[in-house]
N, C-alpha and C positions, 0 to 999 in steps of 0.2 A: 135226224139222228135224235132218237128219244135216248134220257138217262136215269135211271133208276138208281136211289142210292140205297142199299143193302144193310148197310152197317156203317155208324159215325161213333166212333172211340175215340175218347181224350186220351192224350200221353202227357202228363204234366212234367215228367219228368225230361223229356226230350223237346217240349214245348210245341207241341204240334198235334193235330186233329188226323185220325187214319179213316179214311173214307172209302168203302168198299162200293163197289158200282156194278151196274150190269150197262151198256151200251147198247141200244136195237137200232140197227139203220136197214136201206135200202139201199141198193148199188156197189160199189166201191168200198172197202172198208177205210172208214174216216182215220185222217190223218192225227199224231199224236199231240199236235197245236192244237187243231180243233177240239178234241175230247178235254183237254188241259182247260180251253177257256171257258166252254161251257160248266165244267167245273167249278170252276172259280167263280164265274156268273153265278151260278146257284148257291155256292157257299159265301158272298160277297167279299171275297178276298182279292187281293192282286194275284196274278198270273206269275208273278216272280218270286211266291211265297209258295210254289205248289210243284211236288216232285212226281210224276207217274212212276209206278210200278212197272215191271213189264207187263203188257197187256197178253190175254190169253184168248184166243178165237179156236174154234173148232171148223173143221170143214164143212161146207153146205150149211153151218149154220148163221143168220144173220143177225148175230149178238157177239160180243167182246166182254172180256170180265177182268177186272183191273182193281187197283189200289192204289189212292191218289195219297198223299202225305202233305200236308197243310200245314206251314210252321208259321208262327206269331208274328216274327221279323225275319228278313235276309238273313241277321248275324246268325240265329239259331238256325237255317237252314244252312249256311255255309259251315258252321262248327259241328254239324251231325254227316251229311251227306257226302258221298265221294264226288270227285271233282268231275269224273266221265258223266256219273247220273250229271249233275248241274249242265253241264257243257251238252247232253244231252236234250235237255228242255227247253235251251237256248234257239233264237231263229238263228237260220245259216247266213252267214254275211256273202255280199254279194260279190263273186268272183271277179278279180282283177283280170282286165285282158289287155 
């Protein structure tokens, strides 16, 4: 998977960077966690401070377009983002049997 950053805008009011990107891939569509981890590594930030907006792909195209919001701290993230978006980015807990 190759990720190309198309824009990187700083939003001082919300203490975050807004990174627009295009992810090109072969095979199956990559998981949100994989995309988030790769963007966090590219931006030298912890994955916990990153929220992915809905990813948009087109039928037949081997690319998805999205926006990642990278906060300066977990406190800034929790103060701004909605709970369901924060929960969407967390890894799923192992189910009890």
